[in-house]
C-alpha positions in Angstrom: 127.8 97.5 98.6 129.3 101.2 99.3 127.1 102.7 96.9 124.1 101.5 98.3 124.7 102.2 102.1 122.8 105.4 102.3 119.8 103.2 101.5 120.7 100.6 103.6 120.4 102.8 106.2 116.8 103.0 106.0 116.6 99.0 106.4 114.2 97.9 109.0 112.7 94.6 110.4 109.1 93.4 111.4 107.7 90.4 113.2 104.2 88.6 112.8 102.5 91.7 113.3 104.4 93.6 110.4 105.1 96.4 112.7 108.4 97.7 112.0 111.0 97.7 115.1 113.9 99.5 116.0 116.9 98.2 114.1 120.6 99.1 114.4 122.8 98.7 111.3 126.6 98.3 110.8 128.7 98.0 107.9 131.9 96.0 108.0 134.0 94.0 105.6 131.3 93.9 103.4 129.0 92.5 105.7 125.6 94.2 107.0 125.0 93.6 110.4 121.4 94.1 111.8 121.0 94.2 116.1 117.6 94.9 117.5 116.1 94.2 121.0 114.3 90.8 120.4 115.6 87.5 118.7 112.4 87.1 117.2 112.4 85.7 113.4 111.7 88.4 111.4 111.7 89.8 107.8 114.1 92.5 106.8 113.4 95.4 104.6 115.7 97.4 102.3 116.1 99.8 99.3 117.0 97.6 96.6 117.4 98.5 92.8 115.3 96.5 90.3 115.5 97.3 86.9 112.6 99.1 85.2 111.1 99.7 88.8 113.7 102.0 90.4 114.7 101.3 94.0 111.8 100.4 95.8 111.7 98.8 99.4 111.8 94.8 99.0 111.5 92.3 102.0 113.4 89.0 102.6 111.1 85.9 103.5 111.4 85.1 107.6 114.8 85.0 108.7 115.8 83.5 112.1 119.1 85.3 113.6 122.2 83.7 113.8 125.8 84.3 113.2 126.2 83.1 109.6 125.5 85.3 107.2 122.9 85.6 104.9 123.1 86.1 101.0 121.2 89.3 100.9 120.1 89.6 97.4 119.4 85.7 97.3 117.1 86.5 100.6 115.3 89.3 99.0 114.8 87.4 95.8 112.9 84.6 98.1 111.0 87.4 99.9 109.6 88.5 96.7 108.9 85.4 95.1 107.0 84.1 98.2 105.0 87.2 98.5 104.0 87.3 95.1 103.1 83.2 94.8 100.9 83.2 98.3 99.2 85.7 96.8 98.4 84.3 93.8 97.4 81.6 95.0 94.9 83.3 96.9 93.3 84.9 94.4 93.3 82.0 92.1 91.5 80.3 94.9 89.1 83.0 94.8 88.4 82.7 91.1 91.2 85.1 89.3 91.9 84.0 85.8 95.9 83.8 85.3 97.0 84.6 81.6 99.8 82.7 80.1 102.2 86.1 80.6 101.8 85.8 84.1 102.7 82.2 84.1 105.7 82.8 82.3 107.1 85.8 84.7 106.5 83.5 87.7 108.3 80.8 86.0 111.3 82.7 85.2 111.1 84.4 88.6 111.4 80.7 89.9 114.3 79.6 87.5 116.1 82.9 88.5 115.6 82.3 92.4 116.9 78.4 91.8 120.1 79.7 90.0 120.6 82.4 92.7 120.7 79.5 95.4 122.7 76.9 93.3 125.3 79.4 92.8 126.6 80.2 96.1 130.2 79.6 95.2 130.2 82.3 92.4 128.7 85.3 94.2 128.9 87.1 90.9 126.5 84.7 89.1 124.4 84.2 92.3 123.6 88.0 92.3 122.5 88.3 88.7 120.4 85.2 89.1 119.0 87.1 92.3 118.5 90.2 90.2 117.0 88.0 87.7 114.4 86.6 90.0 113.6 89.6 91.2 112.7 91.8 88.2 110.6 88.3 86.9 109.0 88.3 90.6 108.3 92.4 90.2 107.0 91.7 86.6 104.6 89.2 87.9 103.5 91.0 90.7 102.4 93.7 88.6 100.6 91.2 86.0 98.8 89.8 89.0 97.8 92.8 90.9 96.4 94.1 87.3 94.7 91.0 86.5 92.9 91.3 89.9 92.1 95.1 89.2 90.7 94.3 85.9 88.7 91.6 87.3 87.1 93.0 90.1 86.2 96.1 88.4 84.3 94.2 86.0 82.8 92.1 88.7 81.9 95.4 91.0 80.4 97.3 87.5 78.1 94.3 86.9 76.7 93.9 89.8 75.9 97.4 90.8 76.6 99.6 87.8 78.8 102.4 88.3 80.8 102.4 91.1 79.4 105.5 94.2 83.3 105.6 95.5 83.9 109.0 96.1 86.5 110.5 93.5 88.0 113.7 94.2 90.4 116.0 94.2 91.6 118.4 97.2 90.7 122.1 97.3 92.8 124.2 99.4 92.7 127.4 97.6 89.9 129.5 96.2 88.3 128.0 93.4 87.6 130.8 91.2 91.7 131.5 91.3 92.3 127.4 91.1 93.3 126.8 87.3 91.4 123.8 85.9 88.5 123.8 88.5 85.8 124.6 86.1 86.8 120.9 84.4 86.5 119.3 87.9 83.0 117.8 87.7 84.0 115.8 84.3 86.8 114.1 86.5 85.5 114.0 89.9 81.9 113.5 91.7 83.6 114.8 94.9 85.9 117.2 96.7 88.1 117.1 99.9 87.9 120.6 101.0 91.0 121.9 102.7 90.0 123.4 106.3 93.6 124.6 107.3 94.2 125.6 111.1 97.2 127.6 110.0 94.6 129.4 107.4 91.2 129.5 109.5 93.2 130.6 112.3 96.1 133.1 111.5 95.7 135.1 114.9 95.2 133.4 118.1 91.6 133.2 119.1 90.2 134.6 115.7 89.0 132.6 113.1 88.2 133.1 109.1 85.6 131.3 107.6 84.9 133.1 104.5 87.6 131.3 102.0 86.1 128.1 103.5 82.7 129.2 103.1 83.4 129.8 99.4 84.9 126.7 98.8 81.9 124.8 100.0 79.3 126.9 98.2 81.4 125.9 95.0 81.3 122.4 95.5 77.3 122.5 96.1 77.3 124.4 93.2 78.6 121.9 91.3 77.1 119.0 92.7 80.3 117.5 94.1 80.0 115.3 97.4 81.4 117.0 100.3 84.5 115.5 102.8 86.5 118.2 104.6 89.6 118.3 106.9 92.3 117.8 107.9 91.1 120.1 110.8 94.2 119.6 113.0 97.3 118.5 110.5 100.6 117.4 112.5 102.9 119.1 110.3 104.8 122.2 110.7 103.7 123.8 107.3 99.7 123.6 108.7 100.0 124.7 112.2 99.3 128.4 112.6 102.5 130.4 113.5 101.2 131.5 116.9 100.7 127.8 118.4 104.7 127.4 118.6 104.7 130.2 121.8 103.2 127.0 123.3 105.4 124.2 122.5 105.9 121.6 124.8 102.9 122.9 126.7 100.4 119.8 126.1 97.5 121.4 128.3 97.7 124.6 126.5 97.9 123.2 123.1 95.0 120.9 123.8 93.1 123.3 124.4 93.6 125.4 121.3 92.7 122.3 119.1 89.9 121.2 121.1 88.5 124.7 120.5 89.2 124.9 117.2 87.3 121.4 116.0 84.5 122.6 118.2 83.9 125.6 116.3 84.4 124.3 113.2 82.0 121.5 113.5 79.5 123.3 115.1 79.4 126.0 112.3 78.9 123.8 109.4 76.5 121.0 111.8 74.5 119.4 109.5 76.2 121.1 106.2 79.3 118.7 106.2 78.5 115.0 106.3 82.4 113.8 106.9 84.9 115.2 108.6 88.9 114.6 108.6 89.4 115.5 112.3 93.2 114.6 112.7 96.0 113.8 110.4 99.4 112.5 110.8 99.2 112.1 114.3 102.0 110.2 116.5 104.2 109.7 113.6 106.9 112.6 114.6 108.0 114.8 117.1 106.5 118.0 117.0 105.4 120.8 119.1 107.4 119.2 121.9 104.6 116.4 122.2 105.1 113.0 123.0 103.6 110.1 121.3 101.2 109.8 124.2 100.2 113.4 124.1 99.6 113.8 120.6 97.4 110.5 120.9 95.5 111.9 123.8 95.0 115.5 121.7 93.6 113.4 118.9 91.4 111.5 120.9 89.9 114.5 122.8 89.4 116.5 119.3 87.3 113.4 117.9 85.5 113.5 121.0 84.9 117.1 120.8 83.4 116.7 116.7 81.4 114.2 118.0 79.7 115.7 120.6 79.3 119.4 117.8 77.7 117.1 115.1 76.8 113.6 116.2 75.0 113.0 112.8 78.4 113.5 110.9 81.2 111.1 110.3 84.8 111.4 111.6 87.8 110.0 110.3 91.4 110.2 111.4 94.6 110.0 109.1 97.6 108.6 108.9 100.8 108.8 106.7 103.9 106.9 105.7 101.4 103.7 106.4 103.9 101.2 105.8 105.7 102.8 109.3 109.3 102.3 108.0 109.8 105.3 110.2 109.3 102.9 113.4 113.0 101.7 112.7 114.5 104.9 113.9 111.7 106.4 116.2 111.4 105.8 119.8 107.6 106.0 119.3 106.2 102.7 119.7 102.7 102.3 118.7 102.8 102.8 114.9 100.2 104.1 112.1 98.6 100.2 112.1 98.5 99.8 115.9 97.3 103.7 116.7 94.5 103.4 114.5 93.3 99.6 116.3 93.7 101.4 119.4 91.4 104.8 119.0 88.8 102.5 117.1 88.8 100.4 120.0 88.4 103.2 122.3 84.6 103.9 121.2 85.5 107.4 120.4 83.2 107.7 117.1 85.7 107.2 114.2 84.0 105.7 111.4 86.8 105.6 109.1 90.7 105.9 108.7 92.4 108.0 105.8 95.3 106.6 104.4 98.3 109.1 102.7 100.3 107.6 99.8 103.1 109.7 98.6 105.5 107.6 96.9 109.0 108.7 96.2 109.0 111.7 98.1 111.1 112.6 101.4 109.3 112.4 104.6 106.5 112.6 105.2 106.3 110.9 102.0 106.6 107.1 102.1 109.6 104.8 100.1 108.8 103.9 96.5 107.0 100.6 96.5 104.9 98.9 93.3 101.3 98.4 92.8 101.8 95.0 94.5 102.7 96.4 97.8 99.9 99.3 97.6 97.5 96.4 97.1 98.7 93.9 100.0 98.9 97.3 102.2 95.1 98.1 101.8 94.2 94.5 102.5 96.0 95.0 105.7 94.5 98.1 106.7 91.0 96.7 106.0 91.0 94.4 108.9 90.4 97.2 110.5 86.9 96.7 109.6 86.2 100.3 109.0 85.6 102.3 105.5 89.0 103.6 103.9 90.0 106.6 102.3 92.7 106.8 100.3 94.9 110.2 99.7 97.1 110.3 96.7 100.2 112.2 95.3 102.5 111.3 92.5 105.3 113.8 91.1 105.6 114.8 87.5 108.6 116.7 87.7 111.6 117.4 89.8 113.4 120.1 91.7 112.1 123.1 93.5 108.5 124.1 93.5 107.7 127.6 95.1 104.3 126.3 96.0 105.2 123.5 97.9 105.8 122.1 101.4 109.7 123.5 101.0 110.9 120.8 103.6 109.9 118.1 101.1 111.2 116.9 97.9 111.1 114.6 95.2 113.3 111.5 95.8 114.5 110.9 92.4 117.0 107.7 92.9 113.9 105.9 94.1 112.5 106.2 90.9 112.8 104.1 87.9 113.6 107.3 85.7 113.6 111.1 86.7 109.5 111.8 87.3 107.6 113.5 84.8 104.1 114.1 84.0 104.1 110.6 81.6 105.2 109.2 84.8 102.9 110.6 86.8 99.9 109.8 84.4 101.0 106.1 84.6 101.7 105.3 87.9 98.6 107.7 89.5 96.5 106.2 87.2 97.2 102.6 88.0 97.4 103.6 92.1 93.9 105.5 91.7 92.3 102.4 90.0 93.2 100.4 92.6 91.9 102.2 95.4 88.7 102.3 93.7 88.5 99.0 93.0 88.8 97.4 96.8 85.3 97.4 97.8 86.6 98.6 101.6 87.6 102.0 100.1 85.0 104.5 100.3 86.7 107.6 98.5 89.9 108.4 96.5 91.5 111.8 96.5 94.1 113.2 94.5 96.2 115.5 96.8 97.4 118.3 94.4 95.4 120.7 92.3 97.5 122.9 90.5 101.1 123.3 91.0 100.5 127.4 91.1 98.4 127.0 94.4 99.7 126.2 98.2 100.3 122.0 98.0 102.2 120.0 100.2 103.6 117.2 97.6 106.4 118.9 95.1 105.2 118.7 91.3 101.9 116.7 92.5 99.0 119.0 91.0 96.8 117.9 88.3 97.2 121.1 86.1 100.4 123.1 85.2 101.2 126.5 86.0 99.9 127.8 82.9 96.4 126.3 83.7 96.5 123.5 81.2 96.2 119.7 82.4 98.5 117.2 82.7 97.9 113.8 81.0 96.2 112.3 84.3 93.7 114.5 84.4 92.2 113.4 80.7 92.3 109.8 82.4 90.4 110.7 85.2 87.9 112.3 83.1 87.8 108.6 81.1 87.5 107.0 84.2 84.9 109.5 85.1 82.5 108.7 82.4 83.0 105.0 82.4 83.1 103.5 85.9 82.3 106.8 88.6 78.3 107.6 88.9 
C-alpha cells in the first residue's frame, strides 16, 4: 500500500454521467477512505499496476456508499471485467467476430475474478487472483478493440475505398527548417498549421503574419488539406508575455483575445476552411480567470470568428478528456459538459478537438489502454458533432530542450521507459483507432521533430539529426494503403 500512496492521491469517483467529482482520500491502518459531497453510488478510479500495461487508471464497478470496506483489487477486477464483457456483447450484437484467443482471455479473466472473490479469507491469494483477472481483462480488452479496429476498417474500405479522413501533423515552425517535412506528403494528406498567439503577437497590438503565410504557402504547394490553430490556447507557454500584465482583468484580456481572433480570421478569410479557435478552456486556473470567465472568452472568440468568416468551420479543443483533474479542482463543468454547453449555445461550433497525451504530466492524461480510448471516443461521439483527435506519445525520457519545460514524461505510468519502439507500437494503434471511428474527421500527430518547439517532450516523428523514427514508416504505409 505504501508504495502506491502517491498514485492513490489521483483517485476520483464518477456517477452516472461519467464526470469526476471532488474527492477527499485518507489512508489509515491499511484502509483507503474516500469522502465526497454526495452519497450516491459511483465508480472509483485509481492508478493500478498491471503487468505488461504499466500503471493505468482502472475503475471499479459501481459501489454503494457503506461503512464496511471493499477489497480494492477485487472491485477493480470486477469493474474491468464488466467493462470488457459489456462492450464485447454490444459489438458482437453489431456483427463483430470473436477470435478464440479473445474468448480464452475472457475465460481467464472470469476464472481469476471468481478465485479472488472466493479467497476472502486469504488476502494474498485474493490479491494474486485479482491481479491475474486484471491482466487477462486488459489483454481481452486489447484483443477486442483490435478486432473491432480491423473489422470496422475493412468494412469502411470495402464501402468507400480509401478513407477521406484527414491524417496530418502539427506544423508550428518554418517548414523549410523543420527536418523531415519533405517526406510529409508520403505520410499525410493534411496539416494542422500552428497559429500561436505568442508567436504572432510578440508585442501588444502588433501582429507578425509572415511565419503563418509561409506555412500556409508550403501546405498548398504540397497539396495538404489545411486546418489552422488553435488561435487561443490556455497554456502559459502559448500566451504572449505581455498579456500577463493584465492578469485577472477579464474585460481587457477578452478584448485582446477577440481582436486577435478577428484579425487572424479576417486576414485569411476564404483561405483557411477550418479553424481551431480555442484550446484547453476552463480546465485549469490561468491568467487569474475563473472558470466562468474562461468560458465567456471562449464563446466570444467563436462568435467573432464566425462573423469574420461565415463560410469557415470552427472548433474548440479540450485536453485531459477523461477529466481526472476535476477531483481536485473547484471548476465544476468538465470537458464533456463544457463542449455540450457551448454546442447548445448555438455559437457556430462545428466540431470538437480532443487532445490525447498519455503518460505525461499535466496537461497530459494519465495512462489508459486502447480499450479505454475507444470507449472515450464513443462517449464524446454522443455530442453529435465530428471529432478531431490530436495525439502525442513519447519516444524517450529525460529533459527535452525544445518542449514545454513544465511538462515531463511520467515514466512510472508506462510498462517500460518509453523509447522509439514503444512510441511506434502505442502511436500506431491509437492513430489507427481514431481513423477507424467514422465520426472522427481528422487525426493529427502533435510533434513534428524533436529539434523544433513542441508541447510534449520526445514526441517528435523525427530525431534531432533529421532521420525518421519508426512510427513515421508506419504512417507512410498507412497513407499508401488506407488514406485517400
